[in-house]
C-alpha positions in Angstrom: -9.1 14.0 15.6 -10.8 12.6 12.4 -11.9 16.1 11.5 -8.4 17.6 11.8 -6.8 14.9 9.7 -9.5 15.1 7.1 -9.2 18.9 6.9 -5.4 18.4 6.5 -5.9 16.0 3.6 -8.3 18.4 1.9 -6.1 21.5 2.2 -3.1 21.1 0.0 -2.3 24.8 0.1 -1.5 25.1 3.8 -0.5 21.4 4.3 2.0 21.0 1.5 3.3 17.8 -0.1 6.4 19.5 -1.6 8.8 17.8 0.8 7.1 14.4 0.6 5.0 12.3 2.9 7.7 10.8 5.2 8.6 12.6 8.4 12.4 12.3 7.7 13.9 15.7 7.3 16.7 14.5 5.0 14.3 13.7 2.1 15.6 16.3 -0.3 14.2 15.7 -3.7 10.9 14.0 -2.7 9.5 14.0 -6.2 12.4 11.7 -7.4 11.1 8.9 -5.3 7.6 9.9 -4.4 6.4 11.2 -7.8 3.3 13.3 -7.4 3.2 12.5 -3.6 6.1 15.0 -3.5 4.2 17.8 -5.4 1.6 20.4 -4.8 -0.9 21.8 -7.4 -0.7 22.6 -10.2 2.3 20.3 -10.8 0.5 17.5 -9.0 -2.6 17.8 -11.1 -0.6 17.7 -14.4 1.4 14.6 -13.4 -1.5 12.8 -11.8 -3.6 13.5 -14.9 -1.0 12.0 -17.2 -0.4 9.0 -15.0 -4.2 8.4 -14.7 -4.4 8.3 -18.5 -2.3 5.1 -18.3 -3.4 3.7 -14.9 -7.0 3.2 -15.8 -9.8 1.5 -13.9 -10.2 -0.8 -16.9 -6.6 -1.9 -16.6 -7.1 -2.7 -12.9 -10.4 -4.6 -13.3 -8.9 -6.7 -16.0 -6.5 -8.2 -13.5 -9.0 -10.1 -11.4 -8.7 -13.5 -13.0 -5.0 -13.3 -13.2 -4.6 -12.2 -9.5 -6.7 -15.2 -8.5 -4.6 -17.6 -10.6 -1.4 -16.1 -9.0 -2.9 -16.5 -5.5 -3.7 -20.2 -6.2 -0.2 -20.8 -7.6 1.4 -19.4 -4.4 -1.0 -21.5 -2.2 -0.3 -24.6 -4.3 3.3 -24.4 -3.3 2.7 -24.8 0.4 -0.8 -25.9 1.0 -0.1 -29.6 1.5 2.2 -28.9 4.4 -0.5 -27.4 6.6 1.6 -24.5 7.7 3.6 -21.6 6.2 5.3 -18.3 7.0 2.4 -16.2 5.5 4.4 -13.1 4.6 7.2 -15.0 2.8 5.1 -17.7 1.2 2.1 -15.6 0.1 1.4 -12.0 1.3 4.8 -10.6 0.3 5.1 -12.3 -3.1 1.6 -11.9 -4.5 1.4 -8.0 -4.5 4.9 -7.8 -5.8 4.0 -10.1 -8.7 0.9 -8.2 -9.5 2.5 -4.8 -9.6 5.6 -6.1 -11.3 3.6 -7.7 -14.1 1.6 -4.4 -14.5 5.0 -2.5 -14.9 6.6 -5.2 -17.1 9.3 -6.1 -14.6 10.6 -9.6 -15.4 10.1 -12.4 -12.9 13.8 -12.9 -12.5 14.2 -9.3 -11.1 11.3 -9.3 -8.6 12.9 -10.8 -5.5 15.8 -8.4 -5.6 13.3 -5.5 -6.1 11.2 -6.7 -3.2 14.2 -6.9 -1.0 15.3 -3.4 -2.0 11.7 -2.1 -1.4 11.8 -3.5 2.1 15.1 -1.9 2.8 13.8 1.5 1.7 11.0 1.5 4.2 13.0 -0.2 7.1 14.1 1.9 10.0 16.2 0.9 13.0 14.4 0.9 16.3 14.4 4.4 17.9 16.1 6.0 14.9 13.8 7.7 12.4 16.7 8.4 9.9 16.9 6.5 6.7 19.7 4.0 7.2 22.6 3.8 4.7 21.3 0.5 3.4 17.9 2.1 2.6 19.6 5.0 0.8 21.7 2.5 -1.2 18.6 0.4 -2.0 16.7 3.5 -3.2 19.6 4.4 -5.6 19.7 0.9 -6.9 16.0 0.9 -7.6 16.2 4.3 -9.4 19.0 3.0 -11.6 17.0 -0.2 -12.3 14.0 1.8 -13.4 16.0 4.2 -15.5 17.3 1.2 -17.5 13.8 -0.3 -17.6 12.3 2.9 -19.1 15.2 3.2 -21.6 14.5 -0.3 -22.8 10.7 0.3 -22.9 11.1 3.4 -25.0 13.0 1.3 -27.6 10.2 -1.3 -27.6 7.0 -0.3 -25.7 5.0 -3.3 -24.5 1.4 -3.6 -23.5 2.0 -2.9 -19.9 1.8 0.1 -17.6 5.3 1.3 -18.4 4.5 1.3 -22.1 1.2 3.1 -21.4 3.0 5.8 -19.4 5.5 6.3 -22.2 2.6 6.8 -24.7 0.3 8.7 -22.3 -0.6 12.1 -23.6 -3.0 14.9 -22.4 -3.4 17.9 -24.7 0.0 17.3 -26.2 1.8 16.9 -22.9 3.7 13.7 -22.1 5.7 12.3 -19.2 9.5 12.7 -19.1 11.8 9.8 -18.2 12.5 11.1 -14.7 8.7 11.5 -14.1 8.1 7.9 -15.3 11.0 6.6 -13.2 9.7 8.3 -10.0 6.2 6.9 -10.6 7.5 3.3 -11.1 9.6 3.7 -7.9 6.5 4.8 -6.0 4.4 2.0 -7.4 6.9 -0.8 -6.5 6.9 0.6 -2.9 3.3 1.6 -2.4 1.9 -1.2 -4.5 3.8 -3.9 -2.6 4.5 -3.0 1.0 1.1 -1.6 2.0 -0.9 -4.5 0.6 1.5 -7.1 2.1 1.0 -5.5 5.5 -2.8 -5.3 5.0 -3.1 -9.0 4.4 -1.1 -9.9 7.6 -3.0 -7.3 9.6 -6.3 -8.7 8.3 -5.6 -12.3 9.5 -4.1 -11.0 12.8 -7.2 -9.0 13.8 -9.8 -11.4 12.6 -8.0 -14.2 14.5 -8.1 -12.1 17.7 -11.8 -11.5 17.4 -13.5 -14.9 17.1 -17.0 -13.6 17.1 -16.2 -11.5 14.0 -14.3 -14.4 12.4 -17.4 -16.6 12.8 -19.4 -14.0 10.8 -16.8 -14.1 7.9 -16.6 -17.9 8.0 -20.3 -18.1 7.7 -20.7 -15.5 5.0 -17.8 -15.0 2.5 -19.6 -11.9 1.2 -18.2 -10.1 4.2 -14.6 -10.5 3.0 -14.4 -7.1 1.4 -15.8 -5.6 4.6 -13.2 -7.5 6.6 -10.5 -5.8 4.5 -12.1 -2.4 4.9 -12.4 -2.7 8.7 -8.8 -3.8 8.9 -7.8 -0.7 7.0 -9.9 1.4 9.4 -8.8 -0.4 12.6 -5.1 -0.9 11.9 -4.1 0.7 8.6 -0.9 -0.2 6.9 0.0 3.5 6.7 -0.6 5.0 10.1 0.5 8.5 9.2 1.4 10.8 6.2 3.5 13.9 6.6 2.9 17.3 5.3 4.8 20.6 5.6 3.1 23.8 7.0 3.3 26.4 4.2 2.2 29.1 6.7 1.4 29.4 10.4 -1.7 27.2 11.0 -3.9 27.7 14.1 -5.7 24.6 15.4 -7.5 24.5 18.8 -5.6 27.5 20.2 -2.2 26.1 19.1 -0.1 27.3 16.3 1.8 25.1 13.9 4.7 27.3 12.7 5.4 27.8 9.0 7.9 25.2 7.8 7.1 22.6 10.5 6.6 19.0 9.6 3.1 17.9 10.3 2.0 14.3 10.9 -1.6 13.6 9.7 -2.3 10.6 12.0 -4.6 8.3 10.0 -4.4 5.7 12.8 -5.7 8.2 15.3 -8.4 9.7 13.1 -9.7 6.2 12.3 -10.2 5.5 16.0 -12.0 8.8 16.8 -15.3 8.1 18.6 -16.7 11.3 17.0 -16.5 9.5 13.6 -16.9 5.9 14.5 -19.1 4.3 17.3 -17.0 2.1 19.6 -13.9 2.8 17.5 -11.7 0.3 19.4 -14.0 -2.6 18.5 -13.1 -4.6 15.4 -16.4 -5.0 13.6 -16.6 -6.4 10.0 -20.2 -5.1 9.7 -19.2 -1.5 10.4 -19.8 1.4 8.0 -16.3 2.4 7.1 -17.2 5.0 4.5 -15.4 7.7 6.7 -12.2 5.8 6.8 -9.0 7.8 6.2 -6.9 4.7 5.2 -6.5 5.8 1.5 -6.3 9.6 2.3 -8.8 12.1 1.0 -8.9 15.0 -1.4 -6.3 15.8 -4.0 -3.9 13.1 -2.9 -6.4 10.3 -2.5 -4.5 7.0 -3.2 -4.4 6.3 -6.9 -3.9 2.6 -6.2 -6.9 2.2 -3.8 -8.9 0.2 -6.3 -6.0 -2.2 -7.0 -5.3 -2.7 -3.3 -8.9 -3.5 -2.6 -9.1 -5.9 -5.5 -5.9 -7.7 -4.4 -7.0 -7.9 -0.8 -10.4 -9.3 -1.6 -9.1 -12.0 -3.9 -6.2 -12.9 -1.6 -8.5 -13.2 1.4 -11.1 -15.1 -0.5 -8.4 -17.7 -1.5 -7.1 -17.8 2.1 -10.6 -18.5 3.4 -11.3 -21.1 0.7 -8.1 -23.0 0.8 -6.4 -22.5 4.2 -9.2 -23.9 6.4 -9.3 -23.0 10.1 -6.0 -21.0 9.8 -4.5 -20.2 13.2 -1.8 -17.6 13.8 1.3 -18.6 15.8 1.2 -15.4 17.9 4.3 -16.2 19.9 6.4 -16.3 16.7 5.2 -13.1 15.1 7.7 -10.3 14.2 6.8 -6.8 13.4 8.5 -4.5 10.9 10.4 -1.4 12.0 9.3 1.4 9.7 8.2 5.0 9.7 5.9 4.4 6.7 4.1 1.1 7.2 2.8 -1.0 10.1 2.6 -4.7 9.9 4.4 -8.0 10.2 7.8 -9.2 8.9 7.1 -12.8 10.0 3.6 -14.3 10.3 3.6 -18.1 10.8 0.2 -19.8 10.5 -1.2 -23.4 10.6 -4.2 -24.5 8.7 -6.1 -27.5 7.2 -5.4 -27.8 3.5 -8.2 -27.5 1.0 -8.1 -27.9 -2.8 -9.0 -25.0 -5.2 -12.7 -24.7 -5.7 -12.3 -25.5 -9.3 -10.8 -28.9 -8.5 -13.5 -30.1 -6.1 
């Protein structure tokens, strides 16, 4: 239920993050790849406070013009053809470029990092264990960011990595392993979830023509379209916790040490929290949505994800007129962490950028 999931998010004492947010039991040092997502208070508060000193709202808001330019650059590359594989041509590359530029990752390294990030979250069907390729990809990414931080310490740039190196709260600063873990988390969370959100947004609006007519008629509904997608079919369907003690819920006992799945996808479809929850409605009040979590571990990148989604969907609506999804060619990802599409072919009627009309 929505109330149960919300209570779990708001209770970091009984529902511990110390073993990370993935259900896999072989995640040993969660903090080395999940940063503060693998920590409980007070460690979590210290690290999040230092990271927040660098990852500021001002830094995020300053990206709007550049994100729109990047979106147009991607669309320019395929718009004249009248079709594209949406994930490969747009939704996969745009978030990776945004987060990579924030971190100071060179353009030449981004494709390899994106491929590694996809391997880290991939799971084989019916096998929840992290596959060997995923473990190897995680190790490769950690080595990459270790070298990246070493170089940045020698010559800090005006990017998020440089800001993390210089961040200080009451004399306390981040160590190299702490910065590396945060960069690893950002390249995964800042890429995969937004990519899946964009595909899910087109999928569900395309399947609900009466809602699509509303968005087509009033572009001011685009942010609400993104929010309803996050409520209706969130990129992250669940986040794991570990029971730090026996927990009684509705006459049942979760034993101490058990892994607990906080089912965001279920809570966001609870009729006690949302009227007609199985209806996709872009005019819905989504303020109770659990898509970005709640409480101590509320998603630090929520404002960035919302900004990217709004701009990306605005450009799609403006430039890929009448887009249609080739539903018989869709392919979904296999992952325990994210829900969305690996392949998403669409057809459309090309339009020029607004500034060129």
